[in-house]
N, C-alpha and C positions, 0 to 999 in steps of 0.2 A: 618859623614853624615851631609848633609845640612839641617838646620832647618830654614825655612823662617821667617823673621821678617815682618809679614803682617801689612800693613797700609791701613786703610779704605779711599776710595776715598772721596774727599771733596764734591762730587756731590751725595753721597750716603746718605741713611737714611731718605728718604721721608716718607710720611704717611704710605706707604705700608711696610716699614721696609726692603726693598731690598737693599743690600749693595754689592759693588764691592771692593775687596781687592787686593792689588798689593804688590809684593815683588821682590827685585833683588837678583839674585843668584851670587855666586862667579865667575861663568863663564861669567857674564855680561848679561845674559838673564833676561827677565822679566817674572814673574809668576803672573797669574791672577786666582782668584776664586770668586764665588758668594756665598752669605750667605745661599741661599736655598740649595746648594749642595757643601759644603766646601771640600768634598773629591775629587771633580773633579777640577784638576788644569791644566790650559793651560800654555804653555811655548811659548814665542815669543822673538824676538829681539827688542831692543829699536826703531830701524828704522821702523820695520813693525808695531809696536804699534803706532808710530807717524803718519805713513801713514794711518792707520785705523782711528785714531782720526781726521785727516785732512779731510778724505773722509766723515766721519759722520757729521762734521761741515758744509762741503759744501752741503751735502744733506739736512741738516736742514735749511740752508740759502735758498736753492732752493725751498723747500716746503713752507717756510714762505713768499716768494715773489710771489708765484703762486696764 
């Protein structure tokens, strides 16, 4: 059975204490969980996660320039 080696995101741990954890699985997928609900684990591919991060960065840039 796969036991994730969770790593806390370097952007986590602000004053609210909300943390995002990531782990890679043997099949190459990426697992994500949040500190508020650690029993809920999302599974995605590295490509889809990269696309999400790129979209979020683009949206942040767009909202900052408005």
